C-alpha positions as CSV (number, residue, x, y, z in Angstrom):
1,M,0.0,0.1,0.1
2,K,1.4,3.4,-1.0
3,L,0.9,6.4,1.5
4,T,0.6,9.9,0.5
5,Y,2.8,12.2,2.7
6,E,-0.4,13.3,4.4
7,Q,-1.2,9.7,5.1
8,K,2.0,8.9,6.5
9,L,1.5,11.8,9.2
10,L,-1.7,10.3,10.3
11,V,-0.3,6.9,10.6
12,I,2.6,8.7,12.8
13,E,0.2,10.3,14.9
14,D,-2.1,7.3,15.4
15,Y,1.4,5.2,16.6
16,F,1.8,8.1,19.6
17,K,-2.1,7.7,20.4
18,I,-3.2,4.0,20.0
19,G,0.4,2.4,19.7
20,P,2.5,0.8,17.1
21,S,0.6,-2.6,17.0
22,S,-2.9,-0.9,16.9
23,T,-1.8,1.4,14.3
24,A,-0.2,-1.3,11.8
25,I,-3.6,-3.2,12.3
26,K,-5.8,-0.3,11.8
27,W,-3.8,1.1,8.6
28,G,-3.1,-2.6,7.4
29,L,0.8,-2.2,7.6
30,N,3.8,-3.9,8.7
31,H,4.9,-3.0,11.9
32,N,8.3,-2.1,11.0
33,Y,7.1,0.0,8.3
34,V,5.3,2.0,11.1
35,R,8.5,2.3,13.4
36,E,10.5,3.2,10.1
37,L,7.9,6.2,9.6
38,V,8.2,7.2,13.2
39,R,12.1,7.1,12.9
40,L,12.0,9.1,9.8
41,L,10.0,11.6,11.3
42,Q,12.2,12.1,14.4
43,N,15.3,12.3,12.0
44,N,13.4,15.1,9.9
45,S,14.0,12.7,7.2
46,L,10.3,12.2,6.1
47,Q,9.5,14.0,2.9
48,A,6.7,14.8,0.8
49,H,7.0,13.1,-2.6
50,G,9.5,14.6,-5.1
51,K,10.9,16.7,-2.6
52,K,14.8,16.7,-3.3
53,N,17.5,17.2,-0.8
54,I,20.6,19.3,-1.7
55,Y,23.3,18.1,0.2
56,T,26.5,20.1,1.0
57,P,29.9,18.9,0.1
58,D,30.9,18.8,3.9
59,F,27.9,16.9,4.8
60,K,28.4,14.5,2.3
61,I,32.4,14.1,3.3
62,K,30.9,14.0,7.0
63,V,28.5,11.0,5.9
64,A,31.3,9.2,3.8
65,K,33.8,9.6,6.6
66,A,31.2,7.8,9.2
67,Y,30.8,4.9,6.9
68,A,34.4,4.4,6.3
69,N,34.9,4.5,9.9
70,G,32.7,1.9,10.6
71,E,30.1,4.1,12.8
72,G,27.1,2.1,11.3
73,S,25.7,0.3,8.9
74,L,24.0,1.8,5.8
75,R,20.6,1.7,7.1
76,E,21.7,3.4,10.5
77,L,23.7,6.1,8.9
78,S,20.9,6.8,6.4
79,I,18.2,7.2,9.2
80,K,20.9,9.1,11.6
81,F,21.8,11.6,8.7
82,G,18.1,11.7,7.2
83,I,19.3,10.3,3.8
84,P,16.5,8.6,1.9
85,S,18.5,5.9,0.4
86,N,21.7,3.6,1.1
87,S,22.8,4.0,-2.5
88,I,23.4,7.8,-2.0
89,I,25.8,7.0,0.8
90,I,27.4,4.3,-1.3
91,K,28.0,6.7,-3.9
92,W,29.6,9.2,-1.7
93,Y,31.8,6.6,-0.1
94,D,33.0,5.2,-3.4
95,I,33.8,8.9,-4.7
96,Y,35.5,9.5,-1.0
97,Q,37.6,6.4,-1.6
98,S,38.6,7.0,-5.0
99,Q,38.9,10.8,-5.1
100,G,39.1,11.8,-1.3
101,E,37.3,14.7,-0.2
102,E,38.2,17.0,-3.3
103,G,36.1,14.4,-5.3
104,L,33.0,14.8,-3.0
105,R,33.6,18.9,-3.3
106,N,33.8,18.6,-6.9
107,M,30.6,16.8,-7.7
108,K,28.8,17.7,-10.9
109,K,25.3,18.1,-10.9
110,Q,23.2,15.4,-11.6
111,G,20.3,15.5,-14.2
112,R,19.1,17.8,-16.6
113,P,20.8,21.5,-16.6
114,R,18.3,24.5,-16.1
115,N,18.3,27.0,-18.9
116,S,20.4,29.6,-16.9
117,E,23.2,26.8,-16.7
118,I,23.1,26.2,-20.4
119,K,25.8,28.2,-22.4
120,S,24.9,28.9,-25.7
121,T,27.0,27.2,-28.5
122,K,25.9,28.8,-31.2
123,S,27.7,31.3,-32.7
124,K,26.5,35.1,-32.3
125,V,26.6,35.6,-36.0
126,N,23.8,37.8,-37.7
127,V,22.9,35.7,-40.8
128,D,20.6,38.7,-42.3
129,K,23.6,41.0,-42.0
130,L,26.0,38.8,-43.8
131,L,23.5,37.9,-46.6
132,Q,23.1,41.8,-47.0
133,S,27.1,42.2,-46.8
134,E,29.0,42.7,-50.2
135,K,31.7,40.1,-48.9
136,S,32.7,37.4,-50.8
137,F,32.4,34.1,-49.8
138,S,36.1,33.6,-49.4
139,E,36.3,36.6,-47.2
140,Y,33.6,35.0,-44.5
141,S,35.2,33.8,-41.1
142,P,34.8,30.3,-40.3
143,E,31.9,31.2,-37.7
144,E,30.2,33.3,-40.3
145,E,30.7,30.3,-43.0
146,K,29.3,27.8,-40.5
147,A,26.0,30.1,-39.8
148,L,25.7,30.5,-43.3
149,K,25.8,26.8,-43.6
150,E,23.2,26.2,-41.0
151,E,20.8,28.9,-42.3
152,L,20.9,26.9,-45.8
153,L,20.3,23.6,-44.2
154,R,17.3,25.0,-42.3
155,L,15.7,26.5,-45.1
156,R,16.4,23.3,-47.1
157,C,14.5,21.2,-44.5
158,H,11.7,24.0,-44.1
159,E,11.4,23.9,-48.2
160,E,11.5,19.8,-47.9
161,F,9.0,19.9,-45.0
162,S,6.5,22.4,-46.8
163,K,6.6,20.3,-50.0
164,K,5.6,17.2,-48.2
165,F,3.3,18.9,-46.1
166,E,1.3,19.9,-49.0
167,A,1.2,16.8,-50.7
168,L,-0.4,15.3,-47.7
169,A,-2.9,18.3,-47.6
170,Q,-3.9,17.6,-51.2
171,D,-3.9,14.0,-50.7
172,Y,-6.0,14.4,-47.3
173,L,-8.7,16.7,-49.4
174,R,-8.7,14.6,-52.3
175,K,-9.8,11.6,-50.2
176,K,-12.2,14.0,-48.1
177,T,-13.7,15.0,-51.4
178,N,-14.1,11.6,-53.0
179,K,-16.3,10.4,-49.8
């Protein structure tokens, strides 16, 4: 049974009101799962679905060192530090072992970059100005030449798409009028 964040809070509330066994029976849950929810709440690890934690490099180093020093099992450390997954600790530990503290300090962000983080790879060449200029083709810089080739390719694709679209539209109209 998958519980929403609000339902998990209600389970925890029942845990403190009526006890672990009665709560597990009332909600149809495993006793250990009920206790796990309470532990997560006590460690400030209980999160609404989809909420992502952002961990500082110093925190990652602290957790990796704790695991390296044998201060607890993966499960114990994940509960102690409020980390939702054991695999996160393993990843940090592996980086710590292979690259040291600097590896954890220089970790790249995971996932798709935000628009503000994306650097434009396109050249800042104004194609309209190039087309209006009196330069011969041999006088163009490599960036200007590339921009013109990209524009030519874009126009060819547009022309080919327009022809195919027009043919499809005519075919559609022909079929529609024949019915």
